[in-house]
N, C-alpha and C positions, 0 to 999 in steps of 0.2 A: 565147433572149432576145437573144443576141449577133447571131445571124443577122438578126433583125428590126431590131436597131439599125443594122446595116450597111446594110440596104435603105433604111431611113428616112434614113440619112446621105447616101446616093447621090441621093436625091430633093430634098435641102435643101442642096446644095452652096453656093449663094449666101448662105443665111442662116448657115451654119456657118463661112463664110470669116471673118467678124468674130471668132468664137471662136478659130479657128486663129491669126489675127493677134495677138489678145490673149495667148494662151498662148505664142506664139513670142516676142513681145517680153518678156513676163514671165520666160520661161525665160533669155533673154539677160541681163537685169538681175540676176536672182537668182543665176545662175551666176557672173557676173563679180564680184558682191559676195562671193560664197562664196570664190572664188579668192583675192581680196585678204585676206579674213579668215584663211583658212588659211595664206596666205603670211606674214601678220603673226605667226601663232602657231608655224609650223613651218619657215619658210625658214631656210637656213644660208648664212652668208657663206663665201666661200672662204678657206682658210687664209692666203693671201697670203704675206707674209714669214715666216710661221711653218710653211710647208709642210714643212720638214725636221725639225720638232720632233715627236717621237712622243707626248709628254705635256706639257701646259702647266698650270702652277699660277698662277692669278690671283685677284684679289679679286672677289667677287661684285659685278657691275655692276647690280644690281637691288635695289630696296627692296621687301620683302615685307609688305605690310599684312595685318592679319587679315581674312580672309573677303573678300578682293578680289584683283584681278589684280596681278602684280608691276609696279612702275614702274621703268622703265629710268633708269639714272643716266649721264649723258653725260660727266661729268668722270671722268678716270682716277683709280681708287683704287689704292693701292700695296700692295706686299708687303715685309715685312722683308727686307733684303738678306742678312742672316746665315743665312737659311733656305736659300740657295743652296748653301753649303757642306755643309749637313747632307744635302740631297737628293742631292749629288754622291757621297755615300758609300754610297748604297743599292745593294744587289746588282742587277746588270742595267743600271745607269745608265753610259753611256759618257761623258756630258758634261752638265753643268748650267750654264745660262747665264742670269744675271740681266739681262734686257733693260731698258734705259731709253730713254725718248724725251723730246726736248726741242726747242724751236723751232730750226730751221736752214733756211737758204735760200741758193742759189747766186746770185751776181751775175755777169752776163756782162761783156764788155769795154765795153759801152755804158752800163754802170751800171743795167741792167734786171734784175729779179729773174727767175730761171728757175723757173717753176712746177714743183712736183715731180710725178713721173709717177704719177698716180692716187692720190697721198697727201695727207696733211694737213701743212702746214708747221709746225703747232703741235707735231708730234711726229716730225719728219723726221730729227732727229739721233739716232744710235745709237752705241754702242760697237762696235769691231771684232768682239768675241766674238759679236755678234748675227748675223754671217754664218754661224755654225754652225747657225743655225735655218732657214736658206734651204733650199729643195728643190733638190738638184742644182746647187749654185753653180758658176759658171765664173768663176774669178778670174784676171785678167791683172795681174801685178805683185806687190807684197808688202804685207803688213800695215803700216799706218801706225805708225811707230816714235818719233814725236816729236809735240810740241804743234802743229807747223806742217804736219802731213801728214794727208791724208784719202784715203778710198776712196769713189768715186761710182758711182752706178747707170750701167749701159751705155746707158740711154735718154738720158742727158744729151749723148752724142756726144763727151765729152772722152776723152783718151787719157792713158796713164801718162807722167808728167813734165810735163804741162800745169800751168800756174799758174791759180788760180781765187780770187776773192774770196767769202768766206762770212761771212753774218751768222748768229751763233749765240747763241741765248737772250738777245736784246736787247743783245748787245754790238756794238760798231762793227764794220763790215765789215773783215775781216783777210785777208791773203793766205795761201794754202795751196798745197801741191804735191800733185798727185794721184799717190799711190803705188800705187794699184790701181783697176781697173775691174771691177765685179761684174756678172755676167750669169747665165745659166742654161744648163746643158748641154743640157737637153731641147729648148729652142727654138732653139739654134744661136747662133753667134757674134753679138754685138751686141744680143742680146735682153735686155730688162729683167730685173732680179733679182726682180721680183714687184711687185705693187701696193703702193705706199707703202714700197719698200725704203729710200729716203732717202740720207742722207749718213753715212758711217762714220768715226768718229774712233778714235784710240787709246783703249783702255779708260780709262786714267787721265785722259786729256784729256776724255773724255765725262763722266765722273763730275764732274770739276771744273766744266765748262761748265754742267752741269745743276743744280749746287748740291746734289748728292747725297752729299758727303763725309761719312763716318760720324764722329760724335762720338768723342773719345778713349775707348778702352775698350769700344767698341761690338762689337768682334770682327769678323772679316773681312767681306767682302761689298763689293766695289767695283763690282759690276755685271758683272764678267767671269765666266769659267767657274771652277770651283773643285772641290776635293774635300776630304774630311775635315772638320775643324772641328765635330765632333759634340758637343763639351762645351758650348760656349756656345750653339750653335744649337738644341740640344735644350731648353735652358731657355726660350728665346724661343718656340719653336713650340708649347709646351704652355700658354702663356699665353693672351692675348686675341687677337682678330682684329685685322687692320690697322685697324680703327676705333679701337682703343685706342692706335694710334700716330698717324700723320698725320691719320687721320680725326677723331680727337677733338681735334686742334689742340694736343697736348701734347708732340709729339716734336720740339721745337726743339733746335737745336744752336748751339755757339759760332759755327759758320759762318753762322748766321742763316737757314738754309733750313728751313721746316716739314717738308720732305720728305727731310731728310738721313737717310742709313742706310736708304734704301728703294729698291726697283726696281719697275717697272711690272709685270712678270711674270717668271716663271721657266720657261724652256723646257728639256726634258730629251730627250736622244737616248738610245735603249737598244739593247741587243744584239738581234740578230735573234730574233723570237719572244718577247721579254721585255716587250713593251709592256703587256700586261694585268697581268702580275705586278708590274711597276713601279707602274702606275697604282693597283692595289690597296694597295700598300704606302704610296704617297703619300697616299691617302685616309685611311688609318689614322693617318698621322702628323699630318695637318692637321685631323683631325676635331675639331669644336668651335671652330675658329679663324675661321670665316667665309670661308675660302678655297675655291675651287672647283678640281677636277682635271678637266681636259678632254682628251679624245682624239678622234681621227677628225674627223668633219665639225664637231663642236662647237668646234674650235680657233679657227674664224674669228670667234667671238664675242668673242674677246680682242684681235683686231688693232686695233680702233678702238672704244671704247665709244660715241662719237657715231654711228658707223655702225650699230652694233648697235641702237641706240635707235630707228632708223627703222622697225624692225619694229613697235613699238608704234603708230607713226603709222598703219600700215596696218590694225591692229586698230580704232583709234579712227575712221579714215575709214570702214571697212566697217561699224562699228557705227552711225555716224551716218546712213549711207546706207541701212542695212537697214530702219529704220522707215518711211522715206518710200517706199522701193522696194516694200515689202510692202503699204503702204496703197494706193498707186497701182495696183499690179498686181491686188490683190484687187478694187479698185473697178472697174477696167476689165474684168477677167475676169467678174465678177458681172453687169455691165451687158450685156456681150456675150452671155452665156448667157440672161439675161432676154429679150433680143430674139429669140434663137434659139428658145427654148421657146414664147414667145408666138406665133411663127409656126407652131407645130405643135399649137396647142391643140385645133384640130378633129380632127386625127388622134388625139390622146390621148383626146379626148372620145368619139370613135367606138369606141376600144378599151375604154373604160369601158362603153359601151352593149352591147358584145358579150361582157362578163363579166370583163374584166381587173380585178384587185384594185388598190386604191390603192397597195399596196407594189410591184406589178408595174409600175405606170405610173411611179413614182419611180425604180425600178431601170432601166427602159428609158431614161428621160431621162438618168440618170447614165451608163449604159453608152454611149449614143450620143455624149455629151460626152467620155467618156474616149477613145473611138476617135479623135475629132478631135485631142484634146490629145496622144495618143500620136504621131500623125503630125507635130505641130508641135514636140514636145519635142526631138526628135533634132537637127534643125538649130539650134533655139534654144540648146541646150546647147553645141553646137559653136561657134557665133557668140559665146557668152558667154565662152568660153576666149580666143578672139581678141580680144574687146573688153577683157578684163582685161590682156592684153599691151599693147594700145594705150594703155590708161589708165596702165599702169606706165611706158611710154615717155614719156608726157607729164609724169608726176611727175619722171622722171629729167631731162628737158629743163628743167624749171623749178626744178631743184636741191632738190626736196622729198625725193626718195629718192636714195641713192647708186647709181651704175651697177653696183657689185659685188653688190648684193642682188637675187637672182634671185626669180622667182615660184615657188611650189610647185604643181606640176601633179599632181593625183591625182583619182581618180573620186569622192571625197567631196563636192565642191560639186555634181557632176552628180547624184549620189544624193539629196542634200538637195533639189535643185531638182525632181526628179521627184516625190519624196514630197509636197513642199509644193504644187506645181502640181496634182498628181492629187487631193490632198485638197481643195484650193480648188475645183477643177472639179466634183468629185463633189457636194460639199456645196452649191455654188451651184446646180447642175442640180436637185438634189433640192428645194431651197428654191423655185426658179422653178416647178417642177411640183406643188408641195404643194397649192395651191388647186384645181387641175383634178383632181388624183388624189382628193381627198376630197369633191368635189361629187357629187351624184346624177347618173347618166348623162345623163338628159334635160335637166337644167339645164346640164350641162357642154357638151352639144351646142348648146343655145340660146345660151350665152355665148361660144362658140368664135369668133364673128365680131364680138363686142362686147367691152366691158370692164365690170367690176363698176360698178354705178351709184354706189355710195358707197365712196370710198377707205377702207382700213383705219385705224380710229382708233388702234390700237396702233402701227402703222407711223408715222402722222402724229405722234403724241405723242413717240415715240422720236426722230424727226428733229428736232422742235422742241427737245427736251431737249438733244440733241447740239449744236445751234446755240447754245443758251444756255451750254453747257459750254465751247464754243470761244471764246465771247465773254468768259468768265471767264478763260480761259487767255491771252487777248490782253493781259490786264493785267500779264503777267510783266515786260516792259521797264520798267514803272513802278517795279517792286519790285527789279529786278536789272539794272543797266546793264552787262551782261557779254554775251559771245557766247552763253551759255546763255539768257539772257533774250531775245536777238534770235531765236534759233532757234525759240522758242515761237511766234513770229509766223507762220511758214510752216506749222507743224504745226497751229496753230489755224484757219488758213485752209482747210486741206485737210479737217480735221474738220467745219467748217461746211459745206463742199461735200458731204460725205458725208451730213450732216444734211438738206441740201437735197434730195438724192436720195430720201431716205425720206419727208419731208414734202412733197415736190414735187407728187404727184398731187392732194392736197387743195388746195393753193395754186393750181395751174394750173387745176383745175376750177372753183374759186371765182372767179379772175380771168376765165376764159373765160365763164362764165355772166353775170358783170357786163358783159363786153364785148358779148355777144350782146343782153342786154337794152337796151343803149344804142345799138344800130345804128339808123340812120335807115331809114325805109321804102324809099327809093330806092337803097339800097346795091346794089353790083353782085353778080351771082351768085358769082363766084370769092371775093370777100371774105366773103360770108355763109358760103359752104361751108368756107373755111379756118377761120374762127372757130368754126363749129359742130363741125369736127373736133377743134379744140383743146379744146373743152368736153367732147365725147363721148369722146375718146381722151386723157384726161389722163395716164394711166399711160404711153402711148406717147410723148407729147410730152415728159414728164419724163425718159424714158429717153434722149432725145437732148439735152435742155437741160442736165441735170445734169453729163454729162462735159464739155460745152463750158464750162460755168461753172467746173468744176474746173480746166480748163486755164487759164482767165482768172485764177482765184485763185492757182493754183500759179506762173504766170509773175510775177504782180504781187508777191505776198508774198515768194516766194523771192528774186526779183532785187532788190527794194527792201530787203529785210532785209540783204543783202550790201552794197549801196551806201550804206545808211544808216549801218551800222557802220563802213565805210570813212570816210565823211564825218566821223563823230563822232571816230574815231581820229585822222584828219588835223587836225581842229580842236583836239583836245587837244594834239597834238605841236606844231602851229604856234603855238598860243597860249602853250604852256608852254616854248618854246625861246627863250631869250634870246641864245644864241650864234648868230653868223653863219657859223662855219666848223667843220668837223670834220677832224681829222688822224688818219689810220689807216694801218695797214700790213698788209693782209690776207695778202699774199704772204710775210710774215716770220713769221706766227704770232703777232704782237703788236708793240707799239711798242718800239723800242730804248730801253734805259735812258738816262735823261737827256733824253728828248724833252720832257717836261712842263716842265722848267726852261729848256730851250732856247726853247720857245714863249713862255713868260712873259718872256724877255729880248728878245723882238721888239718894237720901238718901236710903239706904238699898241695893244698888247694890254692890255686892262683886266682880264680874268679868263680863266683856263684851268683846266679840271678834268678828271681821267680818268674815262671812262665804259666799263664792260664789262657783259656779260650772262652769266648762268649759269642753271641750273635748279635749282629747289628743290621738294621735296615737303612738303606741310603736312597733318599728321594733325589732325583735329578731330572734334568731335561734331556730328551732324546729326540732329535729332529723337531724341536719345538714343542713336543708333548711331554707331559709329566710321566715319569716312570720311577718305579721303586724296586730295588733289588735287595734281597736278604742274603747275607754272607756271613761266613765264619770269620772271627777276628781274634787275633792274638792280643793278650794284655801283657805289656812289658814295662820295664823300668829303664832308666838310662844305662844301668849296669849291664843290660842285655847285650850291649855292643862288645863286651868281653867274652860272651859265650856264643853269640850268634853273628854271622856275616850275612845280612840280608842283601847285600849287593847295593848299598846306598849310593845313589848317583847324585843327589841333591840334598843339602841340609845335613843334619846329623841327629843320631838317636840320643845324644847327650841332652838335647832340649825336650825330650819326651817326658815332661812333667806338666801338672795342671791340666787344663782343657786342651790337650794336643793330641795329634794323631800322626801316624806315618802311613803313606799309601803306596801301592805298587805303581810301577810306571804305566801299565795298561790303564789303570783307573785314572791316573793323572792325566794321560793323554786324552781319553775319551770323555772325562767329565770336567775337564779344566780344574783340576785340583793340584795346581803346582804349589811348591814351597811358598809359604807365606799367605796362602789363600785360606779363607774360612769355609768350613763345610757344615751342613746341617746333617746330623745322624739321629737315628732312633735306636736307643740302646736296648739290650735284651729284655729289660722290664718296662719298656715303653717310654722311658725318659727321653725328651727331645733335647739335644745338646748342640751348641755351636763349638766347633773345635778348630784349632789353627793347624795347618799342615806344616810339620817341622822337617820331614824327610820324604824323599821319594826313593824307593828301592826297586831293584830289578827282579828279584827272585820271589815274584808274586805267586807263581804256581805252587811252589813249595811251602810258602809261609802265609798265604792268604792275601786278599786284596787290601785288608786294613789292619793296622796295628793301633791299639788304644794305649794311652798311658794308664798306668795303675792308678793314678789319682782320679782319672776321668771315670774309670769303671768302678771305683770304690762305692759301695752301697747299692750297686745295680746288678749284683749277681745273687743268685739264690743262697749259696753257702757263704759267700763273703770271705773264703779263704783261698790262699794260693793253691793251685792244682799240683804244681810240681816245681822243682828247683833244678836248673841245669848247672853242671859243675865242670870246670875245666881245671885239671890238675897238672902237675909237672911230669905226669907220665910214669912215675915210679910205682912199684908194687906197694910201698908203704902207704902211699896216698889211697890206693884202692882198698888196702886192708882197713885203713882208718874209716873210709866211708861205709864199708861193709859193717864194721863194728858199730857205727852210729845208726845204721839202719836196723841192726839186730837189737839194739838197746832200747828202741821205741816201738811199740806195738803198732802194726799197720803200715809201717814204712817199707817201701820197696825200692831197690836199687837196680837200675838197668843201664846197659851200655847204649850210647847214641853214636858209636863210630859206624861208618859205612858197612852195611851187610849184617849189623847186629840185630835188625829187626825192630828197633825203636827209634822212630823218627824224631827229630827235635821238636817238630810242631805238635807232637803228641799222638800222631797217627801210627799206623803199622804198615808193614811192607805191602800188605794186601788189603786195601780198604774195602768195606762192604759193597761200595758201588761196582766193584770189579766182578764180584760174584753175581750181582744182579744182571750186569751186562753179559756175563758168561751164560747165565740161565737164559736170557733173552735170545742170545745167538743160537744156543742149542735148540730151543723150541722153534724158532723161526726157520732155522736151516732144516730141521726135520720136516716141517710143513712144506718148505720149498722143494726139498729133494723128493718127498713123497708125491707131490703134485707134478713135478717134472717127470718122474718115473711113469706115472699114470698117463701123462700126456704123450710120451714117447711110445708107450705101448699102444695107446689108441691110435696115434698117427701111423704106426707100423701096421696095425690090424686093419686099417682102412685101405691098405694097399693090396688086399687079397686078390682083387680082380686083376690088378696090374700084374701081380706075380703069377697068377694062373694064365694070363695072356702070354707072358714070356715063355712059360713051360709049353704052351700050345705050339709055339713057333720053333721049338727045338731047344731052348735053353735048359740046361740040366739043373737039378736041385743044387748040386755043388757050386755051379756058376752063380746061381741066385744068391746062395749064402755068401759067396765071395763078394758079390756086388754090394750086398747089404752091409757086410763088414767094412768094405771101403767107404760106404756112405757113413757108417758110424765113425770111422777114423776122421773123415772130413768134418763131421759134426763136432767131434771131441776137439780136434785141432782148432776149428773156428771158434768154438766156445772158449777154450783156453786162451787163444790169441787175443780175441777181442776183449775178454774179461781182464787180462792182464794189461792190455793197452788202456782200457778205460779206468783201471785202478792205478796206473803208473803215475799219472799227473796228480791226482789228489794226494797219493801217498808220498810223492816226492815233495810236494809243497808242505804237507804235514811234517815231514821230517826236518825240512829246512826251517819252518817256523818254530818248531819246539826243540830241536836238537842241533840246529845249525849245520846240518848236512842233508843232502837230498835223498835220503832213504829212511824209512821208518825203523822203529825198534820193535822187536817181537820174535816169536819162535821161528827159527829157520826151517823147521819141519812142516810148517803150515803150507808152504808152496807145494812141495811134492805130494803131501797128503791130499790137498785140493785137486792136484792133477790126476792123481791115481783114482780119486772118487768120481771125477768127471768121465774118465776113460772107461772105468768099470761100469758105470751107470749107462753110458752111451751104448757100449757093446751089448750088455745084458738085456736092456729094455728093447733093443732091436733084434737081437738074435733070438731071444725066446718066442716072440710072436711070429717071427719069420718061419721058425721050425713048425710052429703050429699051423701056419697057412699051408705050408708044404705037405701036411698030412692029408689035406683035402684034395679030392680029384679036381683037376684044373677045369674040366668042363662044368662040374657042378658049381664051382666058384663063380665062373663067368655067367652061368645061367641065373644064379640067385643074385648076383651083383654084390655079394658080401663074403 
C-alpha cells in the first residue's frame, strides 16, 4: 500500500504541493507556539548576582490557587532576617548572607542618572555582605566602612577613590566615595559583577537606608552574614511563613517600615560537596513556613520576582495563540487535502472497480497524505524553532520580556507538532475519501468527473448551526467590556468562516442556479460557462471561496478588535485624566521623598496626587467553581479624585483609605463586589487581605479593574516608593515653567504631558502598549501562512482542470474564450469571498463597536478594507490566470489522454 501511495504521489505533485505548503506552515506555527509554551513553563533565569550562592532561601513568589496554574507575584516577598543566623549555624554552611535590595541610582557629573547594568533601579542597592553571593568576584579596593562610602559595579567605569552622587531609597542625592570596584575573575578585569549587581553600601548603612531596622528585641539579623543565634531564630522559623509578617501587614516597627526585620532572601555558601546535605537540612528547617529552598539553575528565580513573572506571560501568550493557530492550521490543511483527494477521485474510483475495499481506499489516501506531510514536517519544525527565536527577540525589543530570560529548546515541541499534524492529515484525508470509498464502484467512476448533485444536508445544517453559534458568541463585547470580551470577536469570525465552508456548497449551488436562471439569452459564452461551472461544481468553488473569506474575516476581526480596544482604552484615559502633567523618576526606582509636597508648593498647581501600579490576584466563584484572575491595579489616595475621573457611579474615592479598594463596574457586576462588600485579594507580594469596596467606577478599561488604597498597598511593593505624581494646574505657562524647574532641579525626575494625544496615559501606559505589537506580529505571520496556503490551493484547484480545459478546446472553444471564462470565475470567487467575508465580519464588529465605543462600528484604519479587497482580487485572478495559461500551452489531445 505504501508503494502504491508513493507512485500516486509522484503523479500528483502539483496537487499535493498545496498539502505540503499547508503542513509546512502549520508545523512552523505549532512548533513556535510550543517553544514559547515550554519556555514559559521550564525556562530558567541565570543566577546573576547569586551565582556564588550554593543554596538560596526565599519566599515563594507564586500564588497557588486550587486546581489552576500558579500565578506569579511580581512584588518582592520577604524572609525574616533572624533566620539568617540560624542557617549560618547549620553543618556545612560557610556563610549565610541576608540580602536586601532597595532603590539606588548613580548620578553623573552632569546630574544625569546612570542606568544600572542590566538591573532594576528599584532593587539596585545592597549591603556589602551580598558580594559574597557573587560568582568569582574580583574586588579592587576595600569594603565600605562608613555611611559615606560605597562599592560600585565595574561596568560603571568608576575607579577607587572617585566621588559619586547617589540617590538611595527616595533620599536626596548625596555624595559618596568609591571604596571598591566589583567585577568578576572569570571575565577579566573591568567585567561587570553580574546582571543587576548594583551598588553596595556598608551593611549597617544598607539596613538603615532600606528601612529594615529590626524592632527592639527582635534578635539579630541586619542583613549581613551571621552565625549562631539559634535560640531566637528557632522560635521564629517554626512559626508562620513570611506572609504572617510583612505579607500580612502586621510587622510594623517603631521605625515605621512595614518590612522592618526582614531580608529579601538568604544566600548560603557551603563546603565543597556539602550543597545537597545543606539544602536538605534547610528544607527540613523551613518546612511549613512557605519558604522555598533553591539550588542549581533554580536560583535565578529569586534574582528578580518581576523578571521571573515574565515566564507566565509566555504561557498566557502561547495559550492565546494556540487556539487560533490550531483553528487556522486545521482549516487550511483540511481544505488542501480536500482539493488533493478530489483530484484523485477517478483513480480511487477505478481502484474500487477492480476490487479495493473502502478501508483500503481510505488507508491509501491517508498513507499518501502522510508521505507528503512527512516531507514538509522536517523543514517546518526547523523553521518553527527559528521563528520562536525571532518572536522572543521582538518581545525583548518591546520590553515585554527581559533579555535574561532564554528560550527552552527541546524536542518536545517538535514531537507535539509531528503528532498533531500527522493526526490532522490522516483524519482529514480519510474524511475527504470517505464518500468515494463507500460508493458502489460504477457510481464512483461515474461521479469521478463531476460532483454530487445535492450537497450533504448534514454538512449544510452543521455549517448553519456553527454560523448561528458564532453570531451568539459575537455578543460577548456587549456583556463584558474587557479584553476577553474583545477576543471573542475574532474567534466568532473564524468559527463563522468554518461554518461557511461547511454550508457553502448548498449556498453556492443555490446562488449559482438562481444566477443561471436569470441569464439573458444573448449572454456571452464565457459568462454562461463560468456561471454553469459555479452551479455544477459548488463544492469546488466553495473550497476556494471559504479560505479567502476566512482571510477576510481574520484580517478584519482580529485587527479591528485590537484597534477598537486601543481606541476605547485611550478614550477612557483621555476622558478620565484631569491632570495635565505627570512627574516620574523611572531611573531612580521611584519618586524621591518629598516630591509630592514640592509639587504642591509650585505656584499654579491646583491638585497633585501620587499614582502607582502593582499586581493583584483575585479569587472568586465562577459558575460555582473557584477561579483566580491576576490583574494590574492602580494605587491611589483620596486626592486622586482631583486629578482623575474614573467615572465613579457608586461610592466615592474620598473613602479610599485603610483597607479599601475601588472596582470597575464590570468586576462589580460579575463578581458581586458592590459598594460596601468585602473582597479577598492577594497582593503583589502574596499578602492576603480583606478589603472593603468604597467605590465602583465605569472606566475600567482605561484604569484597570481594581484600585487599591495607598494604605493597603504600603509595604507590599518592591520599591515602596510612589511611581509618579499626577499634577493639575491652572493651565498657565508659569505653572508649567515651575514644574519644569522642579524636575530639572532634582536628578532623575521626568516631566511629561498627560493631555490627549501627548503619548503619556494617566494610567502609566503609552499610546502603543506592547500587546499591540505582539498582536500585529501574530496577524502578519498568520496572514502570510493563510495567503500562501490559499494561493497554493487555488493554483492546485485550477491545475486539476487541465482535462476540462482540453475538452473545451476540442469542441471548438478558443483559448481566448477559455481565459475569459476563467477570469469570470475568478471574479465570481473574489466577489463571493469578499461579500461573505464582510457579511460574516459585520455582526461581530458591529457588536464590538457597540460594546466598547457605543456605536455600531469599530475603530481602526480605514485603508484596511480596500487593501483587503485588492489583495483578494489580485490573488484570485493571478492564481487562476497563471495555471490556466500553463494548461493552454499543452496540446488538448495529450491532456485528455494523460488525464492531467
